C-alpha positions in Angstrom: -0.1 0.0 0.0 1.1 3.6 -0.7 -0.3 7.0 -0.4 -0.1 10.1 -2.4 -2.1 13.3 -2.9 -4.2 12.2 -5.9 -7.4 10.5 -5.0 -8.2 7.4 -6.9 -11.0 4.8 -7.1 -8.9 2.7 -4.7 -8.8 5.4 -2.0 -10.9 5.0 1.1 -11.4 7.2 4.2 -11.3 5.8 7.7 -12.0 7.8 10.9 -10.6 6.6 14.0 -9.0 7.8 17.3 -5.4 8.8 17.6 -4.3 5.4 18.5 -6.3 2.9 16.4 -7.3 2.3 12.9 -10.8 1.1 12.4 -11.7 -1.0 9.4 -14.4 0.6 7.3 -17.9 -0.9 6.9 -16.8 -2.9 3.9 -13.6 -3.9 5.5 -13.0 -6.9 3.1 -11.4 -4.4 0.7 -8.3 -4.4 3.0 -5.9 -7.2 3.4 -4.0 -5.6 6.3 -3.4 -2.1 7.8 -0.5 -3.1 9.9 2.6 -0.9 9.3 0.7 0.9 6.4 1.9 4.4 5.4 -1.1 6.6 5.4 -1.9 10.4 4.9 -3.8 11.8 7.8 -5.7 14.9 8.6 -7.0 16.2 11.8 -10.7 16.1 12.7 -10.6 17.2 16.2 -10.3 14.1 18.4 -10.7 12.0 15.4 -8.2 11.6 12.6 -9.1 10.7 9.0 -6.7 8.4 7.1 -6.8 7.9 3.4 -5.4 4.4 2.5 -4.7 3.6 -1.1 -4.5 -0.1 -2.1 -2.1 -0.9 -4.8 -3.9 -4.3 -5.5 -7.5 -3.9 -4.1 -9.7 -6.9 -3.9 -13.1 -6.6 -5.6 -15.9 -6.1 -3.2 -18.9 -8.3 -4.2 -22.7 -7.9 -3.6 -24.6 -11.1 -4.3 -28.4 -11.8 -5.0 -29.7 -15.1 -5.9 -32.8 -15.4 -8.1 -34.9 -18.6 -8.2 -35.4 -20.2 -11.6 -36.9 -23.5 -10.6 -40.1 -23.0 -12.5 -38.2 -22.4 -15.7 -36.3 -25.7 -15.7 -38.5 -27.5 -18.2 -38.3 -31.2 -17.5 -35.4 -30.7 -15.2 -33.1 -29.8 -18.2 -30.0 -27.6 -17.6 -30.2 -24.2 -19.2 -27.4 -21.8 -19.9 -27.3 -19.0 -17.3 -27.7 -16.2 -19.9 -30.8 -17.7 -21.1 -33.0 -16.7 -18.3 -35.2 -13.5 -18.9 -33.8 -10.6 -17.0 -30.4 -12.2 -16.5 -29.2 -12.6 -20.1 -25.9 -11.0 -21.3 -27.9 -8.1 -22.9 -29.8 -7.6 -19.7 -26.6 -7.6 -17.6 -25.1 -5.0 -19.8 -28.2 -2.8 -19.3 -28.2 -3.4 -15.6 -24.5 -2.4 -15.3 -25.1 1.0 -17.0 -24.8 3.6 -14.2 -24.1 1.1 -11.5 -20.4 1.4 -11.4 -20.2 -2.3 -10.9 -19.1 -5.3 -13.1 -22.0 -7.7 -13.3 -21.8 -11.5 -13.9 -23.9 -14.6 -13.1 -23.0 -18.1 -11.7 -25.0 -21.0 -10.6 -26.7 -20.7 -7.3 -29.5 -22.3 -5.1 -32.4 -21.3 -3.2 -34.2 -22.7 -0.2 -33.1 -24.9 2.8 -31.9 -28.5 2.6 -32.8 -29.9 -0.8 -32.4 -26.4 -2.4 -33.9 -25.5 -5.7 -32.0 -24.1 -8.7 -31.1 -20.4 -8.9 -28.8 -18.0 -10.6 -26.6 -15.8 -8.4 -26.1 -12.3 -9.7 -22.8 -10.8 -8.5 -22.0 -7.0 -8.5 -18.3 -6.5 -8.2 -16.9 -3.0 -7.2 -13.2 -2.1 -7.2 -13.7 0.1 -4.1 -16.5 1.5 -1.9 -15.8 4.1 0.8 -16.4 2.6 4.3 -19.2 4.7 5.6 -22.9 4.4 6.2 -24.0 6.8 3.5 -22.0 4.8 0.9 -23.5 1.5 2.1 -27.0 3.1 1.7 -26.1 4.1 -1.9 -25.0 0.5 -2.6 -28.2 -0.9 -1.2 -30.2 1.5 -3.2 -28.4 0.3 -6.4 -29.0 -3.3 -5.4 -32.7 -2.7 -4.9 -33.0 -0.9 -8.2 -31.3 -3.8 -10.0 -33.5 -6.5 -8.3 -36.6 -4.5 -9.4 -35.3 -4.3 -13.0 -34.7 -8.1 -13.1 -38.2 -8.8 -11.5 -39.8 -6.4 -14.1 -38.6 -8.7 -16.8 -39.8 -11.9 -15.0 -41.1 -12.3 -11.4 -38.6 -14.4 -9.4 -37.8 -15.2 -5.8 -35.0 -13.3 -4.3 -32.6 -14.8 -1.7 -29.9 -12.7 0.0 -27.5 -14.6 2.3 -24.3 -12.5 1.7 -23.5 -10.3 4.6 -22.4 -7.3 2.7 -25.5 -7.4 0.5 -27.8 -8.0 3.5 -26.3 -5.0 5.3 -26.5 -2.7 2.3 -30.2 -3.5 1.4 -31.0 -3.1 5.2 -29.5 0.2 5.3 -31.2 1.4 2.2 -34.6 0.2 3.4 -34.7 2.6 6.4 -36.8 5.7 6.3 -34.8 8.8 5.9 -35.0 10.1 9.5 -33.8 6.6 10.8 -30.9 6.8 8.2 -30.0 10.3 9.5 -29.8 8.9 13.0 -27.4 6.3 11.9 -24.8 8.5 10.1 -21.5 7.7 11.7 -22.5 4.2 12.7 -20.4 1.2 11.7 -21.5 -2.3 10.7 -20.9 -4.8 13.6 -22.4 -8.0 12.3 -24.9 -9.8 10.1 -26.3 -13.0 11.5 -29.0 -15.6 10.7 -30.9 -15.9 14.0 -32.1 -19.3 12.9 -28.5 -20.6 12.7 -26.2 -21.3 9.9 -24.3 -18.8 7.5 -22.3 -19.4 4.4 -20.2 -21.4 3.8 -21.2 -24.0 6.6 -25.0 -24.1 6.3 -28.0 -25.7 4.7 -29.4 -22.6 3.1 -32.1 -20.0 4.1 -35.6 -18.9 3.1 -38.4 -16.7 4.3 -39.0 -18.7 7.5 -35.7 -17.3 8.8 -34.8 -13.9 10.3 -31.5 -12.2 9.9 -30.2 -9.5 12.2 -28.1 -6.7 10.8 -26.3 -4.8 13.7 -24.9 -1.3 13.4 -23.1 0.4 16.3 -23.0 4.1 17.0 -19.7 4.2 19.1 -19.7 7.7 20.4 -23.4 7.7 21.3 -23.3 4.3 22.8 -26.0 2.3 21.2 -26.6 -0.5 18.7 -29.3 -0.4 16.0 -30.5 -3.8 14.9 -32.5 -4.3 11.7 -34.4 -7.6 11.4 -34.5 -8.8 7.8 -36.0 -11.6 5.7 -33.6 -13.2 3.3 -36.0 -11.9 0.6 -34.8 -8.4 1.5 -37.9 -7.4 3.3 -37.4 -5.4 6.6 -39.3 -7.2 9.4 -38.5 -4.7 12.2 -35.8 -2.8 14.0 -34.8 -1.9 17.5 -32.4 0.4 19.2 -30.4 -1.0 22.2 -28.3 1.3 24.5 -25.0 0.1 25.7 -24.4 0.0 29.5 -20.9 1.6 29.0 -19.3 3.3 26.0 -16.5 5.7 25.0 -18.0 9.1 23.9 -14.8 10.2 22.3 -13.3 11.9 25.4 -14.3 9.7 28.4 -16.0 6.5 29.3 -19.7 6.8 30.1 -21.6 4.4 32.3 -25.4 4.2 32.1 -27.5 3.3 35.2 -30.6 1.0 35.0 -32.7 4.2 35.0 -30.8 5.6 32.1 -31.3 2.5 30.1 -35.2 2.3 31.1 -35.6 5.9 29.8 -33.4 5.6 26.7 -35.2 7.1 23.8 -35.8 4.6 21.0 -36.2 5.8 17.5 -39.7 5.7 16.0 -40.3 4.5 12.4 
């Protein structure tokens, strides 16, 4: 990794305290930040680091579309033969998305899964902040709608980055504003099992996408169906947290009176 003054598509900004680098929301872009030369700028108690990757990994978002009802007599079809997912369709979907799109074999359902086509959106780089995650989620939702406009299909999301992006983009604007500055903590299937060691997922399952607002001391959990539908959300205060200058400790009364965000 190197740094210079000219921003590139491989640049990403990371905000952290003076002693610690925090991975961005889409931290899979970075192999390692140890002993990395960075250019820094002061943001009060925080510092902003621009890290440039010389060989960035592609960040992928993945959506699986069911195609079982189109497998006439169980015959195998070419991936680009399905309506909405053909080569011409992918070229149209890629326009304005900033991503490289391709398909590969996939599956839908739990256990004896049905056939599917996995659509992959590959980005060279995405800034690691909540606003950028929302933008990616909006793009994913737009592409899903365009595919379904061609032919109605089931949608399954089991990729953590994709689930987080769709969840963030599904929030109403006032909730999204409350989460500016939050970071993604985890994406979990509450019914157990996540790729690669699992038996699949379907709409009988609930996934939890958890964001943490570090300096305000709370987590915001979005409950999702693997179809991309938001099932609910809840805000949970942390008992203790670092507000940027000192550790804060909440009492039982503080937690009982904690203001939950309204939809």
